[in-house]
C-alpha positions as CSV (number, residue, x, y, z in Angstrom):
1,M,10.7,4.5,7.0
2,T,14.2,3.4,6.7
3,A,15.7,0.6,5.0
4,R,18.6,-0.5,7.2
5,G,21.4,-1.8,5.0
6,G,19.0,-2.9,2.3
7,V,17.6,-5.7,4.5
8,C,14.1,-4.3,5.0
9,A,11.7,-3.6,2.2
10,I,10.4,-0.2,2.9
11,E,12.6,2.6,1.6
12,S,12.9,5.9,3.4
13,V,10.9,8.8,2.0
14,A,13.1,11.8,1.3
15,P,11.7,15.3,1.5
16,A,9.5,16.2,-1.5
17,T,11.8,19.1,-2.2
18,S,14.6,16.9,-3.6
19,P,13.0,15.2,-6.7
20,V,14.6,12.4,-8.6
21,P,15.4,13.2,-12.2
22,S,13.0,12.1,-15.0
23,G,13.7,8.8,-16.7
24,P,13.7,5.3,-15.4
25,G,12.0,5.0,-12.1
26,V,9.6,7.9,-12.7
27,P,6.0,6.9,-12.2
28,N,4.1,6.3,-15.4
29,I,0.6,7.4,-15.7
30,N,-1.8,4.9,-17.3
31,P,-3.4,6.9,-20.2
32,M,-6.7,4.9,-19.8
33,T,-7.2,5.6,-16.1
34,G,-5.0,8.5,-15.3
35,L,-3.4,6.5,-12.4
36,S,0.0,5.2,-11.6
37,T,0.8,1.7,-10.3
38,D,3.7,3.2,-8.3
39,Y,1.1,3.8,-5.5
40,L,1.0,0.0,-5.0
41,N,4.6,0.3,-3.6
42,H,3.1,1.9,-0.5
43,F,1.3,-1.4,0.2
44,T,3.6,-4.0,-1.3
45,E,6.7,-2.8,0.6
46,A,4.7,-3.0,3.9
47,V,3.5,-6.5,3.0
48,M,7.1,-7.6,2.4
49,V,8.0,-6.3,5.8
50,L,5.1,-8.2,7.4
51,E,6.3,-11.3,5.6
52,M,9.8,-10.9,7.1
53,A,8.7,-9.6,10.6
54,A,9.2,-13.0,12.3
55,S,12.6,-13.8,10.8
56,L,14.1,-10.3,10.6
57,P,13.3,-8.4,13.8
58,E,15.5,-5.5,12.5
59,C,12.6,-4.7,10.1
60,L,10.1,-4.2,13.0
61,E,10.8,-0.4,13.2
62,D,9.8,-0.1,9.6
63,L,6.6,-1.9,10.3
64,R,6.0,0.3,13.3
65,T,6.4,3.6,11.4
66,W,4.4,2.6,8.3
67,R,1.2,4.8,8.1
68,P,-1.8,4.7,5.8
69,K,-1.5,7.1,2.9
70,T,-4.0,8.2,0.2
71,Y,-2.9,8.3,-3.4
72,A,-2.2,12.0,-3.3
73,E,-0.4,11.8,0.1
74,H,1.9,9.0,-1.2
75,F,3.0,11.0,-4.3
76,A,3.2,14.3,-2.5
77,A,5.7,12.8,-0.1
78,S,7.7,11.1,-2.9
79,R,10.8,12.4,-4.6
80,F,9.5,11.7,-8.1
81,A,10.1,14.6,-10.4
82,N,6.7,14.3,-11.9
83,R,4.8,13.9,-8.7
84,E,2.6,17.0,-9.3
85,A,1.7,15.6,-12.8
86,V,0.8,12.2,-11.2
87,I,-1.5,14.0,-8.6
88,R,-3.1,16.2,-11.3
89,A,-3.8,13.2,-13.5
90,Y,-5.5,11.5,-10.5
91,E,-7.6,14.6,-9.9
92,A,-8.6,14.7,-13.6
93,A,-9.4,11.0,-13.7
94,D,-12.9,9.7,-14.2
95,P,-14.7,10.2,-10.9
96,A,-15.9,6.6,-10.9
97,V,-12.3,5.3,-11.4
98,R,-11.0,7.6,-8.6
99,A,-13.8,6.5,-6.3
100,A,-13.0,2.8,-7.0
101,L,-9.3,3.5,-6.3
102,D,-10.0,5.4,-3.2
103,E,-12.4,2.7,-1.9
104,A,-9.8,-0.1,-2.6
105,A,-7.0,2.0,-1.0
106,E,-9.1,2.8,2.0
107,T,-9.7,-0.9,2.6
108,L,-6.0,-1.8,2.0
109,N,-4.8,1.0,4.3
110,A,-7.2,-0.1,7.1
111,V,-6.5,-3.8,6.8
112,L,-2.8,-3.3,6.6
113,A,-2.8,-0.9,9.6
114,Q,-4.9,-3.3,11.6
115,T,-2.8,-6.3,10.7
116,R,0.4,-4.4,11.5
117,G,-1.0,-3.4,14.9
118,V,-2.1,-6.9,15.8
119,V,1.2,-8.4,14.7
120,L,3.2,-5.8,16.7
121,D,1.0,-6.4,19.7
122,H,1.6,-10.1,19.6
123,L,5.3,-10.1,18.7
124,A,6.6,-12.3,21.5
125,T,3.9,-14.9,21.1
126,P,3.5,-17.9,18.8
127,A,0.4,-16.2,17.4
128,A,2.4,-13.3,15.7
129,E,3.3,-15.4,12.6
130,A,-0.1,-16.9,12.2
131,L,-1.8,-13.4,12.5
132,A,0.6,-12.0,9.9
133,Q,-0.1,-14.9,7.5
134,R,-3.8,-14.5,8.0
135,G,-3.6,-10.8,7.2
136,L,-1.4,-11.4,4.2
137,Q,-4.0,-13.8,2.7
138,W,-6.4,-10.9,2.6
139,L,-3.9,-8.2,1.7
140,K,-2.5,-9.8,-1.5
141,P,-5.9,-10.1,-3.2
142,L,-6.7,-6.5,-2.1
143,I,-3.5,-5.3,-3.8
144,A,-4.4,-7.2,-6.9
145,R,-7.9,-5.6,-6.9
146,T,-6.3,-2.1,-6.5
147,A,-3.9,-2.8,-9.3
148,A,-6.8,-3.8,-11.5
149,V,-8.5,-0.4,-10.8
150,I,-5.2,1.4,-11.6
151,N,-4.7,-0.6,-14.8
152,G,-8.3,-0.3,-16.0
153,T,-8.8,-4.1,-15.9
154,R,-11.2,-4.3,-13.1
155,T,-13.8,-7.0,-13.5
156,K,-17.3,-7.2,-12.1
157,E,-16.0,-9.6,-9.5
158,S,-13.0,-7.5,-8.5
159,A,-15.2,-4.4,-8.4
160,R,-17.2,-5.9,-5.5
161,A,-15.7,-4.0,-2.6
162,E,-16.0,-5.0,1.0
163,S,-15.9,-2.3,3.7
164,P,-12.6,-2.1,5.5
165,Q,-14.2,-3.1,8.8
166,S,-15.8,-6.2,7.2
167,V,-12.5,-7.4,5.9
168,I,-10.8,-6.7,9.2
169,D,-13.5,-8.6,11.0
170,A,-13.2,-11.5,8.6
171,I,-9.4,-11.7,9.0
172,F,-9.5,-11.7,12.8
173,A,-12.7,-13.7,13.0
174,R,-14.7,-11.1,15.0
């Protein structure tokens, strides 16, 4: 996705062959979980574009081109110099932690993709903004739950996962 003139929130993904140097901006790996919160950027940037979609139509192409990505896919496509280390740490993480992250990310990816699709399908209607807002009410807590998994602070309540389809059905009252 492209960030046109810095207006839109989603940055372009450069080829994985041109890594950024180590230092500030390189994903940190949580030593307790083996995961990096930089994965959350995949979701938060798309959420920011959803928030701006009605007022900044120039961001719509970024919204159209956003695609769900797993943790490994996100980092493999990144320019981070330590992307391989981040993926290896994920693969070596406790299987229960990995499963919790994968479940949370699957729900987030599905809900965000569905919300994006519905908003794009209703752009010229008054319903677009309401649909975006309804999706955002679900997406933000899902991001917080995913962050809790990555940071190792997941509570019993945040561990209760809903299936992606049940969340989508609840958002769009199916």
